[in-house]
C-alpha positions in Angstrom: -7.2 -187.4 116.1 -3.5 -186.6 116.0 -4.5 -183.3 117.7 -6.4 -185.1 120.5 -3.5 -187.3 121.1 -1.1 -184.4 121.3 -3.7 -183.1 124.0 -3.7 -186.1 125.9 0.2 -186.3 126.0 0.4 -182.8 127.1 -2.1 -183.1 130.0 -0.2 -186.3 130.9 3.0 -184.3 130.9 1.4 -181.7 133.1 0.3 -184.3 135.6 3.7 -186.1 135.5 5.9 -182.9 135.8 3.7 -181.5 138.8 2.7 -184.8 140.7 6.0 -186.8 140.5 8.8 -184.4 139.6 7.2 -181.8 141.8 7.7 -179.2 139.1 5.8 -176.0 139.5 2.3 -176.0 138.0 3.3 -172.6 136.6 6.5 -173.8 134.8 4.5 -177.1 133.5 1.6 -175.1 132.3 3.6 -172.6 130.5 6.0 -175.1 129.0 3.0 -177.2 127.9 1.8 -173.9 126.1 4.9 -173.5 124.2 5.4 -177.1 123.2 1.6 -177.3 122.3 2.0 -174.4 120.1 4.5 -176.1 117.9 2.7 -179.5 118.2 -0.5 -178.2 117.2 1.1 -176.6 114.0 0.4 -173.1 115.0 2.4 -170.4 112.8 5.8 -169.9 114.6 5.3 -166.3 114.7 1.8 -166.6 116.4 2.9 -168.9 119.4 4.6 -166.4 121.8 2.1 -163.5 120.8 -0.9 -166.0 121.6 0.6 -167.1 125.0 1.5 -163.3 126.0 -1.9 -162.1 125.0 -3.8 -164.9 126.9 -1.4 -164.6 129.8 -1.7 -160.7 130.1 -5.4 -160.6 129.4 -6.0 -163.0 132.5 -3.9 -161.2 134.8 -5.4 -158.0 134.0 -8.9 -159.2 134.4 -8.5 -161.0 137.8 -5.3 -160.2 139.3 -6.5 -157.6 141.8 -9.9 -159.4 142.3 -7.8 -162.6 143.5 -5.3 -160.3 145.4 -8.2 -158.6 147.2 -10.2 -161.8 147.8 -7.1 -163.0 149.5 -6.5 -160.1 151.6 -10.2 -160.5 152.9 -9.4 -164.0 154.0 -6.2 -163.2 155.6 -7.7 -159.9 157.6 -10.5 -162.3 158.6 -7.9 -164.8 160.2 -5.5 -162.0 161.6 -8.3 -160.1 163.3 -10.2 -163.0 165.0 -13.3 -162.7 162.8 -13.3 -166.1 161.6 -13.5 -167.1 165.2 -16.4 -164.6 165.9 -18.3 -166.0 162.9 -18.0 -169.6 164.2 -19.2 -168.3 167.5 -22.2 -166.8 166.3 -23.1 -169.9 164.1 -22.7 -172.1 167.3 -25.2 -169.7 169.1 -27.5 -170.1 166.2 -27.3 -173.7 165.6 -26.1 -175.0 169.0 -24.4 -178.4 169.7 -27.2 -180.6 169.5 -26.3 -181.5 166.0 -22.5 -181.0 166.1 -21.8 -182.3 162.6 -24.2 -180.0 161.0 -22.7 -177.2 163.1 -19.3 -177.9 161.8 -20.4 -178.3 158.3 -22.2 -175.0 158.1 -19.4 -173.1 159.9 -17.1 -174.4 157.2 -19.3 -173.7 154.4 -19.5 -170.0 155.4 -15.8 -169.7 156.6 -14.4 -170.9 153.3 -16.2 -168.4 151.0 -13.1 -166.0 151.6 -10.7 -168.2 153.5 -8.7 -171.0 152.0 -10.0 -174.5 153.1 -6.6 -175.4 154.4 -6.2 -172.2 156.5 -9.9 -172.7 157.4 -9.5 -176.1 158.9 -6.3 -175.0 161.0 -8.3 -172.0 162.2 -11.4 -174.1 163.3 -9.6 -177.3 164.4 -9.8 -176.3 168.1 -13.1 -175.6 167.8 -13.9 -178.9 166.2 -12.2 -180.8 169.0 -13.9 -178.6 171.8 -17.4 -179.5 170.3 -16.4 -183.2 169.8 -15.6 -183.6 173.4 -18.6 -181.7 174.5 -21.0 -183.6 172.1 -19.3 -187.1 172.8 -19.4 -187.8 169.0 -16.7 -189.4 166.6 -13.7 -187.1 166.1 -13.6 -188.6 162.5 -17.3 -187.7 161.9 -16.6 -184.1 163.0 -13.3 -183.8 160.9 -15.3 -185.0 157.8 -18.0 -182.6 158.4 -15.9 -179.7 158.7 -13.6 -180.6 155.8 -16.3 -181.1 153.4 -18.2 -178.0 154.6 -15.0 -176.0 153.9 -14.4 -177.9 150.6 -17.8 -177.1 149.2 -17.4 -173.4 149.1 -13.7 -173.5 148.4 -14.1 -175.1 144.8 -17.4 -173.6 143.7 -18.0 -170.1 145.2 -16.1 -167.0 144.2 -14.1 -165.1 145.4 -12.3 -168.1 146.3 -9.5 -168.0 143.7 -10.2 -171.4 142.0 -13.6 -170.7 141.0 -12.9 -167.2 140.3 -10.0 -168.0 137.9 -12.3 -170.5 136.2 -15.0 -167.7 135.8 -12.4 -165.7 134.1 -11.2 -168.2 131.9 -14.8 -169.3 130.9 -15.7 -165.4 130.2 -18.2 -165.0 133.1 -16.0 -162.9 135.6 -18.0 -159.8 134.8 -21.3 -161.7 135.9 -20.1 -163.2 139.2 -23.3 -162.4 140.8 -24.7 -165.3 138.5 -21.9 -167.7 139.5 -22.4 -167.1 143.3 -26.1 -167.2 142.9 -26.0 -170.6 141.3 -22.9 -171.8 143.3 -24.3 -171.3 146.8 -27.2 -173.9 146.5 -25.0 -176.4 144.6 -22.2 -176.0 147.3 -24.8 -176.4 150.1 -26.2 -179.6 148.4 -22.8 -181.0 148.0 -22.2 -180.3 151.7 -25.4 -181.9 152.6 -24.6 -185.0 150.9 -21.1 -185.3 152.5 -22.9 -184.5 155.8 -24.9 -187.3 155.6 -21.9 -189.6 155.2 -20.4 -187.8 158.0 -23.4 -188.6 160.2 -23.2 -192.3 159.5 -19.6 -192.0 161.2 -21.1 -190.4 164.2 -20.7 -193.4 166.7 -17.7 -194.9 164.9 -14.8 -195.4 167.5 -11.4 -194.9 166.0 -8.2 -194.9 167.9 -6.5 -191.7 166.9 -2.6 -191.4 166.5 -0.9 -190.4 169.7 0.1 -186.9 170.0 4.0 -186.1 170.2 5.4 -184.2 173.0 5.6 -181.0 171.0 2.0 -181.5 169.9 1.0 -181.8 173.5 2.8 -178.6 174.5 1.5 -176.5 172.0 -1.8 -177.7 171.8 -4.5 -175.2 172.9 -8.1 -175.2 173.7 -10.6 -173.3 171.8 -11.0 -170.9 174.5 -7.2 -170.3 174.8 -7.0 -169.7 171.1 -10.0 -167.2 171.5 -8.2 -165.3 174.3 -5.2 -164.9 172.2 -7.2 -162.5 170.0 -8.2 -160.4 172.8 -11.6 -158.6 172.3 -13.1 -160.5 169.1 -15.1 -158.3 166.7 -18.8 -158.4 166.8 -20.7 -161.1 164.7 -22.2 -158.6 162.5 -18.9 -156.7 161.8 -17.2 -160.1 161.2 -19.7 -161.2 158.6 -19.8 -157.8 156.6 -16.6 -158.3 154.8 -18.2 -161.4 153.2 -21.7 -160.4 152.9 -21.2 -156.8 151.5 -19.1 -157.9 148.4 -21.4 -160.6 147.7 -24.5 -158.6 148.2 -23.0 -155.8 145.7 -21.8 -158.1 143.0 -25.3 -159.6 143.0 -26.9 -156.2 142.7 -24.8 -155.3 139.8 -25.7 -158.5 138.1 -29.5 -157.6 138.5 -28.7 -154.1 137.3 -27.1 -155.7 134.1 -30.1 -157.9 133.3 -32.0 -157.3 130.2 -35.0 -154.9 130.6 -32.8 -152.8 133.1 -34.5 -153.4 136.4 -32.9 -150.5 138.0 -33.2 -148.2 135.1 -30.5 -146.5 133.1 -30.0 -143.4 135.6 -27.5 -142.7 138.2 -28.7 -145.5 140.4 -27.8 -148.3 137.9 -24.7 -146.7 137.2 -23.5 -146.5 140.8 -24.6 -150.2 141.5 -22.8 -151.6 138.5 -19.6 -149.6 139.6 -19.5 -150.5 143.2 -20.7 -154.1 142.1 -17.8 -154.7 139.8 -15.9 -157.6 141.4 -12.8 -155.5 142.1 -14.4 -152.5 143.6 -16.8 -154.8 145.7 -13.8 -156.7 147.1 -12.0 -153.3 148.0 -15.0 -152.3 150.0 -14.9 -155.9 151.6 -11.4 -155.6 152.6 -11.8 -152.0 153.9 -14.6 -153.4 156.1 -12.1 -156.0 157.2 -9.3 -153.7 158.0 -11.8 -151.8 160.4 -11.9 -155.0 162.5 -8.1 -154.8 163.4 -7.6 -153.8 166.9 -4.7 -152.8 169.2 -1.7 -150.9 168.6 0.3 -150.9 165.4 -2.9 -151.2 163.2 -0.6 -150.0 160.2 1.9 -152.6 160.6 -0.9 -155.1 160.9 -2.4 -154.0 157.6 0.9 -154.0 156.0 1.8 -157.6 157.2 -1.6 -158.5 155.8 -0.9 -157.0 152.4 2.5 -158.6 152.3 1.2 -162.0 153.3 -1.6 -161.8 150.8 0.8 -161.0 147.9 2.9 -164.1 149.0 -0.1 -166.3 149.0 -1.9 -164.7 145.9 1.3 -164.6 143.5 1.5 -168.4 142.8 -2.1 -168.7 142.2 -2.1 -165.7 139.8 0.9 -166.9 137.9 -0.5 -170.5 137.8 -4.1 -168.9 136.7 -2.2 -166.9 133.9 -0.2 -169.8 132.7 -3.4 -172.1 132.5 -4.8 -169.1 130.4 -1.7 -169.2 128.2 -2.3 -173.0 127.6 -6.0 -172.5 127.0 -5.1 -169.8 124.5 -3.0 -172.1 122.5 -5.7 -174.7 122.6 -8.1 -172.2 121.3 -5.9 -171.2 118.5 -5.4 -174.7 117.3 -7.6 -176.9 115.1 -8.5 -179.0 118.4 -11.5 -177.3 119.0 -13.1 -178.2 115.6 -11.8 -181.8 116.1 -13.3 -182.2 119.5 -16.4 -180.6 118.4 -17.1 -183.1 115.8 -17.1 -185.9 118.4 -18.7 -184.3 121.4 -21.8 -182.8 119.5 -23.3 -186.3 119.3 -22.6 -187.3 122.9 -24.8 -184.7 124.8 -22.9 -184.9 127.9 -23.0 -181.1 128.7 -21.8 -180.4 132.2 -20.4 -183.7 132.7 -17.3 -183.1 130.3 -15.7 -180.5 132.3 -16.5 -182.5 135.7 -14.9 -185.7 134.2 -11.9 -183.6 133.1 -11.3 -181.9 136.4 -11.9 -184.9 138.5 -9.1 -186.8 136.5 -6.7 -184.1 136.8 -7.5 -183.6 140.6 -7.2 -187.3 141.2 -4.1 -187.6 139.4 -1.9 -184.6 140.6 -3.8 -183.3 143.8 -4.1 -179.7 143.6 -7.8 -178.6 143.2 -6.6 -175.1 141.8 -4.5 -176.7 139.1 -7.4 -178.8 138.1 -9.7 -176.0 138.0 -7.5 -173.9 136.0 -6.3 -176.5 133.5 -9.8 -177.7 133.0 -11.3 -174.2 132.3 -8.7 -173.6 129.8 -9.4 -176.9 128.0 -13.3 -176.5 128.0 -13.5 -172.6 127.2 -13.6 -173.0 123.5 -16.1 -175.8 123.8 -18.9 -174.1 125.7 -21.5 -173.8 122.8 -20.5 -177.3 121.6 -21.4 -178.7 125.1 -24.6 -176.9 125.1 -23.6 -174.3 127.6 -24.0 -171.1 125.8 -24.0 -167.7 127.1 -23.4 -166.6 130.8 -25.6 -168.9 132.3 -23.9 -171.7 130.4 -20.6 -170.7 131.5 -21.5 -170.1 135.0 -22.8 -173.8 134.8 -19.4 -174.8 133.6 -17.7 -173.0 136.5 -19.7 -175.2 138.9 -19.0 -178.4 136.9 -15.2 -177.7 137.2 -15.3 -177.0 140.7 -17.3 -180.1 141.5 -14.7 -182.2 139.3 -12.0 -180.7 141.6 -13.5 -182.1 144.7 -12.9 -185.8 143.4 -11.0 -187.1 145.2 -8.8 -186.0 148.0 -6.0 -188.5 148.8 -2.2 -188.8 149.5 -1.3 -186.1 146.7 -3.5 -183.7 148.3 -2.1 -181.4 150.8 -5.5 -180.7 152.2 -5.8 -184.6 152.8 -2.8 -184.4 155.1 -3.8 -181.0 156.8 -7.1 -182.7 157.8 -5.8 -186.1 158.6 -2.6 -184.9 160.5 -4.5 -182.3 162.6 -7.3 -184.7 163.4 -4.7 -187.5 164.1 -6.7 -189.9 161.9 -4.6 -192.7 161.0 -3.7 -193.0 157.1 -5.7 -196.1 156.4 -8.7 -194.7 158.1 -8.3 -191.4 156.3 -8.5 -193.3 153.0 -11.8 -194.9 154.4 -13.4 -191.7 155.3 -11.9 -188.5 154.0 -11.2 -189.7 150.5 -14.9 -191.3 149.9 -16.4 -188.1 151.5 -14.8 -186.0 148.8 -16.1 -188.4 146.1 -19.6 -188.2 147.4 -19.3 -184.4 147.7 -18.2 -183.9 144.1 -20.6 -186.6 142.6 -23.6 -184.7 144.5 -22.3 -181.3 143.2 -22.3 -182.2 139.7 -25.7 -183.8 139.9 -27.1 -180.6 141.4 -25.2 -178.7 138.5 -26.8 -181.0 135.9 -30.2 -180.6 137.5 -29.8 -176.9 137.5 -28.7 -176.9 133.9 -32.1 -178.7 132.8 -34.0 -175.7 134.7 -32.0 -172.6 133.5 -30.9 -173.5 130.1 
């Protein structure tokens, strides 16, 4: 039980350092790995090699994948493809059911684009549809926020679930994670949509705009015009759809029984469906969307910006893996195994851990990475064996990382401030919405586990 107490103290220290002292999660996780190595009684000569091996393996496994996933998201932002996708979905869905429209748009856009960026990009669209449909702006904000959140925490190639897939040993079978994650994310977004719909006619007095905000505010039409000629809808969706299809086909080709045979076709499919190759292809399709003069300068700017965005995520992910490597090398796994085996909690264990970390320190990505490191050695004990069990654990971790968004979460402030929702109202609407979404996601994951395991 001493090892369990050490673990609790280490996790509490990570939360305190990141949430209260505002220390970088990278340093907090790496420090916890070093301290944990001594506290768990690992041989002194093995502590640093264990940390370096886990750190390096993770960086090598998903470094390029996270970078190219980030590059796809940024090229969709810069090229106007995200706006084009939103336009296409509005043409299909219309504005008769505005909350549904915003939720679906968020669900699709957040597969490659960070939820914070997605909300900023789509905020003008949200305001335009709110005025046109004469519905509550709070309801529309909740619908867009939760639609974005659903795929952001559950569906690769978003960095959080991608990092969890790497830590849990299923990064080579991302097609399975995506295939299971898309319906779970849809169910979660649907549950949050019902909550948003209950707010449809709720009147809330919004915070007044500052003079600077009023000067800088743009209509949706003005924002579209800034991009010039937008890419076509089909071309805009290809950088997302092609990598997903290739990754899923590679997973099919790798199934027992070799559905695509053992020849050149299967070899080619597995090669182009490897996550890094699939995302390189997606990025190439995204680069083709860039318009105007100076395309090379635009490309270089996107690459530089992507490195800036991806570097902290990569370092935090690798530091989390180092922490997980220390945990896996300790006797902690045996101690926890003895107590968890008889409880039968399954997918609820990673959910509860991730939810506690998310609520305490605010960052979904840190909660996902830390939880994945903690539960990676315990998958068989939790009744989550093999690739399918690991994929379900990724979904459970992502579900927990939704619960709950409040004042220590940057996304909470992005949504509330851009929507001009008073803080008290945001606590009564945005925070419960993320709780409902996370609980719905874990219930869907639990039902899936009963079917596929």
